[in-house]
C-alpha positions as CSV (number, residue, x, y, z in Angstrom):
1,M,-31.5,24.1,2.7
2,L,-30.3,27.7,3.3
3,D,-29.4,28.6,6.9
4,R,-29.6,32.3,7.7
5,Y,-28.5,33.8,11.0
6,W,-29.6,37.2,12.1
7,F,-27.3,38.5,14.9
8,G,-28.1,41.3,17.3
9,N,-28.5,42.3,20.9
10,V,-31.4,42.1,23.3
11,T,-31.7,45.0,25.8
12,R,-35.5,45.3,26.2
13,I,-38.8,43.5,26.1
14,S,-41.4,44.5,23.5
15,P,-44.3,46.6,24.8
16,E,-46.6,44.8,22.4
17,A,-46.0,41.3,23.9
18,P,-43.8,39.7,26.6
19,T,-41.1,38.9,24.1
20,P,-37.5,40.1,23.8
21,V,-36.7,42.6,21.0
22,L,-33.7,41.7,18.9
23,S,-31.8,44.8,17.8
24,Y,-30.5,43.6,14.4
25,Q,-26.8,44.0,13.7
26,N,-25.8,41.7,10.8
27,E,-26.6,38.4,9.2
28,V,-24.8,35.4,7.7
29,S,-26.1,32.8,5.2
30,S,-24.6,29.3,5.0
31,L,-25.4,25.9,3.5
32,G,-27.8,23.8,5.6
33,G,-29.2,20.3,5.4
34,A,-27.4,18.1,2.8
35,G,-25.4,21.2,1.8
36,N,-24.0,21.4,5.3
37,V,-22.8,17.8,5.1
38,A,-21.2,18.5,1.7
39,N,-19.5,21.6,3.2
40,I,-18.2,19.5,6.2
41,L,-16.7,17.0,3.7
42,K,-15.1,19.8,1.7
43,V,-13.6,21.4,4.8
44,L,-12.1,18.0,5.6
45,E,-10.4,18.1,2.2
46,C,-12.7,15.7,0.3
47,D,-13.8,16.2,-3.3
48,V,-17.6,16.6,-3.1
49,C,-20.6,16.7,-5.5
50,L,-24.0,17.6,-4.1
51,Y,-27.3,16.2,-5.5
52,S,-30.4,18.1,-4.2
53,A,-33.3,20.4,-5.1
54,I,-33.8,24.2,-4.8
55,G,-36.6,26.5,-5.7
56,N,-36.4,29.2,-8.4
57,D,-35.8,32.0,-5.9
58,A,-33.2,34.1,-4.3
59,S,-32.4,31.5,-1.6
60,G,-31.8,28.9,-4.3
61,E,-29.4,31.3,-6.1
62,T,-27.6,31.8,-2.8
63,I,-27.2,28.1,-2.3
64,F,-25.8,27.7,-5.8
65,S,-23.3,30.5,-5.2
66,L,-22.2,29.1,-1.9
67,L,-21.6,25.7,-3.3
68,K,-19.6,27.0,-6.2
69,G,-17.7,29.3,-3.9
70,N,-16.8,26.5,-1.5
71,G,-15.6,24.3,-4.3
72,I,-18.5,21.8,-4.2
73,I,-19.8,20.5,-7.5
74,P,-23.5,21.5,-7.6
75,N,-26.0,19.1,-9.3
76,L,-29.3,20.8,-8.3
77,Q,-32.8,20.2,-9.6
78,I,-34.7,23.5,-9.8
79,I,-38.4,23.1,-8.9
80,K,-40.5,26.0,-10.2
81,D,-43.1,27.6,-8.0
82,H,-41.6,26.0,-5.0
83,P,-39.7,27.8,-2.2
84,T,-36.1,26.8,-1.3
85,T,-36.2,25.4,2.2
86,T,-34.8,28.2,4.4
87,K,-34.3,28.5,8.1
88,I,-33.8,31.8,9.8
89,R,-32.3,31.8,13.3
90,L,-32.4,34.8,15.6
91,I,-29.2,35.0,17.7
92,A,-28.5,37.2,20.6
93,Q,-25.5,37.0,23.0
94,N,-24.5,33.7,21.3
95,Q,-27.9,32.2,22.2
96,Q,-30.6,31.2,19.7
97,M,-33.9,33.1,20.5
98,A,-36.2,31.7,17.8
99,R,-36.2,30.0,14.4
100,I,-38.4,30.8,11.3
101,D,-38.8,28.0,8.7
102,I,-39.8,28.6,5.1
103,E,-40.5,25.3,3.4
104,K,-42.9,23.1,1.5
105,I,-42.8,19.4,1.0
106,I,-42.1,18.4,-2.6
107,T,-45.1,16.4,-3.8
108,A,-44.5,16.3,-7.6
109,H,-41.2,16.5,-9.4
110,T,-39.1,14.6,-11.9
111,P,-37.6,11.5,-10.1
112,V,-34.0,11.9,-9.2
113,S,-31.6,10.5,-11.8
114,F,-28.5,8.9,-10.1
115,E,-26.6,8.2,-13.4
116,K,-24.2,11.0,-12.8
117,I,-23.4,9.7,-9.3
118,Y,-22.2,6.4,-10.9
119,K,-20.1,8.3,-13.4
120,H,-18.3,10.1,-10.6
121,N,-17.3,6.6,-9.2
122,P,-17.4,7.9,-5.6
123,D,-15.6,6.3,-2.7
124,I,-18.6,7.3,-0.4
125,V,-22.2,8.3,-0.9
126,V,-23.9,10.1,2.0
127,V,-27.7,10.3,1.9
128,S,-29.1,13.1,4.1
129,D,-32.8,12.4,4.2
130,Y,-34.8,15.4,5.6
131,A,-38.2,14.0,4.5
132,K,-38.7,16.9,2.1
133,G,-39.8,14.6,-0.7
134,F,-36.7,14.7,-2.9
135,I,-35.3,11.2,-2.6
136,G,-38.3,8.9,-2.7
137,N,-36.5,6.4,-5.0
138,I,-33.4,6.1,-2.8
139,S,-33.6,2.3,-2.5
140,T,-32.5,1.9,-6.1
141,L,-29.4,3.9,-5.5
142,L,-28.5,2.0,-2.4
143,K,-28.9,-1.4,-4.1
144,N,-26.6,-0.3,-7.0
145,L,-24.0,1.1,-4.6
146,R,-23.9,-2.1,-2.7
147,D,-23.5,-4.1,-5.9
148,N,-20.7,-1.8,-6.9
149,K,-19.1,-2.1,-3.5
150,T,-19.4,1.7,-2.9
151,I,-19.9,2.6,0.7
152,S,-23.1,4.4,1.7
153,L,-24.1,6.2,4.8
154,V,-27.7,7.3,5.5
155,D,-29.1,9.8,7.9
156,P,-32.7,8.6,8.1
157,K,-36.0,10.2,8.7
158,G,-39.4,8.9,9.7
159,D,-40.5,5.5,11.0
160,D,-40.4,3.5,7.7
161,W,-36.8,2.5,7.0
162,S,-37.5,0.0,4.3
163,R,-36.3,2.4,1.6
164,Y,-32.8,2.3,3.3
165,K,-32.3,-1.4,2.6
166,N,-28.7,-2.2,1.6
167,A,-27.1,0.9,3.2
168,D,-23.8,0.3,4.9
169,V,-24.4,2.5,7.9
170,L,-27.6,4.0,9.2
171,T,-27.1,7.0,11.6
172,P,-30.4,7.8,13.5
173,N,-30.5,9.7,16.7
174,L,-32.0,8.0,19.7
175,R,-35.5,9.5,19.3
176,E,-35.6,8.5,15.6
177,F,-34.4,5.0,16.5
178,L,-37.1,4.5,19.2
179,L,-39.8,5.8,16.8
180,A,-38.8,3.5,14.0
181,T,-38.3,0.3,16.0
182,K,-40.9,1.0,18.7
183,C,-38.5,-0.6,21.2
184,N,-38.1,0.3,24.9
185,N,-35.5,2.8,25.9
186,D,-33.1,0.4,27.6
187,E,-29.8,-1.0,26.4
188,K,-30.9,-4.6,26.1
189,S,-34.0,-3.6,24.0
190,I,-32.0,-1.2,21.9
191,R,-29.4,-3.8,21.1
192,T,-31.9,-6.4,20.2
193,A,-33.8,-3.9,17.9
194,A,-30.6,-2.8,16.3
195,V,-29.5,-6.3,15.3
196,S,-33.0,-7.0,14.0
197,E,-33.0,-3.9,11.8
198,I,-29.5,-4.6,10.5
199,E,-30.6,-8.1,9.5
200,R,-33.9,-6.9,8.0
201,L,-32.4,-4.1,6.0
202,N,-29.1,-5.9,5.1
203,L,-27.1,-3.1,6.8
204,K,-23.6,-3.4,8.2
205,Y,-23.9,-1.0,11.1
206,I,-26.4,1.2,12.9
207,L,-24.9,4.2,14.7
208,I,-27.2,5.8,17.3
209,T,-26.3,9.3,18.4
210,K,-27.5,10.1,21.9
211,S,-26.8,13.8,22.4
212,E,-25.1,14.3,25.8
213,D,-24.9,10.5,26.2
214,G,-22.5,10.1,23.2
215,M,-22.9,7.5,20.5
216,S,-23.3,3.7,20.1
217,L,-22.2,1.6,17.1
218,Y,-24.0,-1.8,16.6
219,N,-23.2,-4.6,14.2
220,H,-25.1,-7.7,13.1
221,K,-23.6,-9.8,15.9
222,G,-24.9,-7.5,18.5
223,Q,-21.5,-6.2,19.4
224,V,-21.7,-2.6,20.5
225,R,-19.1,0.2,20.9
226,H,-20.2,3.1,23.2
227,L,-18.5,6.4,22.9
228,P,-19.2,9.0,25.6
229,T,-19.5,12.6,24.6
230,V,-16.3,14.6,25.0
231,A,-17.9,18.1,24.8
232,K,-16.9,20.3,27.6
233,Q,-19.3,23.2,26.8
234,V,-22.4,23.0,24.6
235,T,-23.3,26.3,23.0
236,D,-25.3,25.2,19.9
237,V,-26.2,21.6,18.7
238,T,-27.1,22.8,15.2
239,G,-25.5,20.5,12.6
240,A,-24.0,18.1,15.2
241,G,-25.6,15.1,13.4
242,D,-24.3,16.4,10.1
243,T,-20.8,16.7,11.6
244,V,-20.9,13.1,12.7
245,I,-22.0,11.5,9.4
246,G,-19.7,13.9,7.4
247,T,-16.6,13.2,9.5
248,I,-17.2,9.4,9.4
249,A,-17.6,9.5,5.6
250,A,-14.4,11.6,5.2
251,Y,-12.2,9.4,7.3
252,I,-13.5,6.1,5.8
253,A,-12.8,7.6,2.4
254,M,-9.2,8.3,3.6
255,G,-8.8,4.5,4.4
256,H,-9.6,4.4,8.1
257,S,-11.8,1.8,9.7
258,I,-15.2,2.8,10.9
259,E,-14.1,2.5,14.5
260,V,-11.3,5.1,14.0
261,A,-13.6,7.3,11.8
262,L,-16.1,7.2,14.7
263,D,-13.4,8.5,17.1
264,Y,-12.7,11.4,14.8
265,A,-16.4,12.1,14.5
266,N,-16.9,12.1,18.2
267,T,-14.0,14.6,18.5
268,A,-15.5,16.8,15.7
269,A,-18.9,16.8,17.3
270,S,-17.4,18.0,20.6
271,I,-15.8,20.9,18.8
272,V,-18.8,22.1,16.8
273,V,-21.3,22.1,19.6
274,S,-19.1,24.6,21.5
275,K,-19.5,27.0,18.5
276,V,-22.5,29.0,17.3
277,G,-24.5,27.8,14.3
278,A,-23.7,25.0,11.9
279,A,-20.0,25.4,12.5
280,H,-17.3,23.4,10.8
281,V,-14.1,21.9,12.1
282,T,-11.0,22.0,9.9
283,R,-8.8,19.0,9.3
284,T,-5.9,20.6,11.2
285,E,-8.1,21.5,14.1
286,L,-9.7,18.1,14.3
287,E,-6.5,16.1,14.1
288,K,-4.9,18.3,16.7
289,N,-7.8,17.8,19.1
290,Y,-7.8,14.1,18.3
291,R,-4.2,13.7,19.2
292,N,-4.5,15.8,22.3
293,K,-7.2,13.5,23.7
294,G,-4.8,10.6,23.8
295,S,-5.4,8.9,20.4
296,K,-1.8,9.1,19.3
297,V,-1.0,5.4,19.5
298,I,-1.3,3.5,16.2
299,Y,-1.6,-0.3,16.5
300,D,-2.9,-1.3,13.1
301,A,-1.0,-1.3,9.8
302,R,-4.0,-0.1,7.9
303,E,-4.4,2.9,10.2
304,L,-0.7,3.7,9.7
305,D,-1.1,3.5,5.9
306,A,-4.1,5.9,6.0
307,L,-2.2,8.3,8.3
308,L,0.9,8.4,6.0
309,A,-1.3,9.0,2.9
310,S,-3.0,11.9,4.7
311,L,0.3,13.4,5.9
312,K,2.0,13.2,2.5
313,R,-1.0,14.4,0.6
314,R,-0.9,17.5,2.8
315,G,2.8,18.0,2.3
316,Q,3.7,17.5,6.0
317,K,7.4,17.1,6.9
318,I,7.7,13.8,8.8
319,V,10.3,13.4,11.5
320,F,11.0,9.8,12.7
321,T,12.9,8.4,15.7
322,N,13.0,5.1,17.4
323,G,14.1,3.4,20.6
324,C,13.2,1.2,23.6
325,F,12.1,4.1,25.8
326,D,12.0,1.7,28.8
327,I,12.7,4.1,31.7
328,I,11.7,7.6,30.6
329,H,14.0,10.4,31.9
330,A,14.7,14.0,31.3
331,G,17.1,13.2,28.5
332,H,14.3,11.5,26.5
333,V,12.0,14.4,27.0
334,E,14.6,17.0,25.9
335,Y,15.6,14.9,22.9
336,L,12.0,14.4,21.7
337,Q,11.2,18.0,22.1
338,R,14.2,18.9,19.9
339,A,13.3,16.2,17.4
340,A,9.8,17.7,17.0
341,L,11.3,21.0,15.9
342,E,12.9,19.3,12.8
343,G,9.5,19.0,11.0
344,D,5.7,19.2,11.2
345,V,4.9,15.7,12.6
346,L,7.0,13.6,15.0
347,I,6.5,9.8,14.8
348,V,8.2,7.7,17.5
349,A,8.7,4.0,16.9
350,I,9.2,1.8,20.0
351,N,10.7,-1.6,20.2
352,S,8.3,-4.4,21.1
353,D,8.9,-6.3,24.4
354,Q,10.5,-9.2,22.5
355,S,12.7,-6.9,20.5
356,V,13.9,-5.2,23.7
357,K,14.8,-8.6,25.2
358,K,17.0,-9.4,22.2
359,L,18.8,-6.1,22.5
360,K,19.0,-5.6,26.3
361,G,18.8,-9.0,27.8
362,P,16.1,-11.2,29.5
363,Q,15.5,-8.7,32.4
364,R,14.4,-6.0,30.0
365,P,12.1,-4.2,29.4
366,V,11.1,-3.1,32.9
367,N,7.9,-1.6,31.4
368,T,5.6,-3.3,28.9
369,L,5.1,-2.0,25.4
370,A,1.6,-0.7,26.1
371,N,2.9,1.3,29.1
372,R,5.9,2.6,27.2
373,M,3.7,3.7,24.3
374,N,1.2,5.4,26.6
375,V,3.9,7.3,28.4
376,I,5.5,8.6,25.1
377,S,2.1,9.5,23.7
378,G,1.5,11.7,26.7
379,L,4.3,14.1,25.6
380,E,2.9,17.1,23.9
381,C,5.8,17.2,21.3
382,V,5.0,13.6,20.1
383,D,2.3,13.3,17.4
384,Y,2.1,9.6,16.8
385,V,3.5,6.4,18.4
386,V,4.0,3.1,16.6
387,S,5.8,-0.2,17.5
388,F,7.9,-2.7,15.7
389,D,8.9,-6.3,16.4
390,E,12.2,-6.5,14.4
391,E,15.6,-5.8,16.0
392,T,15.9,-2.7,13.7
393,P,13.4,-0.2,12.5
394,I,14.5,-0.5,8.8
395,P,11.2,-2.2,7.6
396,L,9.2,0.5,9.3
397,L,11.5,3.2,7.8
398,K,10.9,1.8,4.3
399,K,7.2,2.1,4.9
400,I,7.1,5.5,6.5
401,M,9.9,7.1,4.4
402,P,10.3,10.1,6.8
403,N,11.8,13.3,5.6
404,V,14.1,13.3,8.6
405,L,15.5,10.4,10.7
406,V,16.7,11.6,14.1
407,K,18.9,9.9,16.7
408,G,20.4,10.9,20.0
409,G,23.8,12.0,21.0
410,D,25.1,8.5,21.8
411,Y,25.7,8.2,18.1
412,K,28.8,10.0,16.8
413,R,28.6,9.5,13.1
414,I,25.6,9.4,10.7
415,E,27.1,6.2,9.3
416,D,26.5,4.5,12.6
417,V,22.7,5.3,12.6
418,V,20.7,2.2,11.6
419,G,18.6,3.1,8.5
420,H,20.8,6.0,7.3
421,E,21.4,4.3,3.9
422,E,17.7,3.9,3.3
423,V,16.8,7.5,4.3
424,L,19.7,9.1,2.4
425,G,18.8,6.8,-0.6
426,Y,15.5,8.7,-1.2
427,K,17.1,12.1,-0.4
428,G,15.9,12.3,3.2
429,E,17.9,13.8,6.1
430,V,19.7,12.0,9.0
431,K,20.4,14.2,12.1
432,I,22.1,13.4,15.4
433,L,21.0,15.5,18.3
434,A,23.5,15.9,21.2
435,G,21.9,15.3,24.6
436,Q,22.7,15.4,28.3
437,D,25.6,13.2,29.3
438,N,25.2,10.5,32.0
439,L,21.5,10.2,31.2
440,S,20.3,6.7,30.0
441,S,17.9,4.0,31.1
442,S,20.9,1.7,31.8
443,I,22.6,4.3,34.0
444,L,19.4,4.9,36.0
445,L,18.8,1.2,36.5
446,R,22.4,0.7,37.8
447,K,21.8,3.6,40.2
448,L,18.6,2.1,41.4
449,Q,20.3,-1.3,41.9
450,T,23.1,0.4,43.9
451,S,20.6,2.3,46.0
452,F,18.6,-0.9,46.6
453,N,21.7,-2.9,47.6
454,H,22.8,-0.1,50.0
455,T,19.3,0.0,51.6
456,T,19.0,-3.8,52.1
457,K,22.5,-3.9,53.8
458,N,21.2,-1.5,56.5
459,V,18.1,-3.5,57.2
460,D,18.1,-5.8,60.2
461,P,17.5,-9.5,59.2
């Protein structure tokens, strides 16, 4: 589809009818429909090939040019004497006034050949079904993808979902789900219907998008994960569904679990609905917003692997530091702020509770690992927080291979820093940052104990 936006101002009402008059200023054309999904994936730094149909007209030529210009491989079937689906939106003062649709359902054309899809050996195949008649034989593709262990995500249309059998993830909105399943609009009924559809169609998940009520992910066991919307201001919901399925596909392809991919998708959707038109969110913008909403803590080794692959693919300079971070004080904050300036991304590794006990004694830590990680992740200068069980961070250092290993001023020589040999061995840097004297968790604890003892001595028995 081709999305066209006509921008202008409204300052008067037509004398011919009680309608506003748009004073035209300029227009923009962009990829819509499945093209928008492809563009979302490309902006998120994926390699993308689009299979679709266009008419033999100017709009079709524009779509082809936009695909090529955006670096998307076009595989388009041209249907003669058929218009390219085009949607014209009239925009005034950042508000949509009206939409004009130019379209005709495809009733007779050569069946889609999916052989080239298999030759590309894709990590993910996204099916955007807009019920325009192009992908009537989609069930064959989904069966072959499942057999080849290629992940498929489907944005469905209509009330007959039998053609989506063997998809991995189905992503209807709530209205579409209720229409297809004919269930009541309450959580118990929706969950029961979701499990039934997953079993009937041999799916892995159903993700229901619920507009201002967020999203819900269901599996075959009836387990559900609800994500509330995080949008602060809704300007235009155009393309929000495309953003969700495109972002999930991108982050699964990067190696993330569907749960983490869903978190990214929820963040991306909150960004695009605050913009006008089928807007896109860049990888940098998305990951910055994702971190800022408190998702800096990494618990799973698989998620860490995916993060590292992403950072290194993008040439990010990784700074690493580690510690117990039991009682956070001004020295910690200053030190971490300075450490962040040594590169693009700061990863902080925190000793587990058991590891702290081995290093500091049975009375430590004062704060649990979860609390310590949450506090550190709350600092703006910190990008990611991980933990380790060992007495030293060397196994984690070997995995992350940071560009810079940073330690505080209580170390005097680089040779005293644990892990310096490993980092210097692959040509990384080791830096010691001098900090404020007389600031440490141990010193603070001794002061607290002294203060407590002084207070109890002055209390009447």
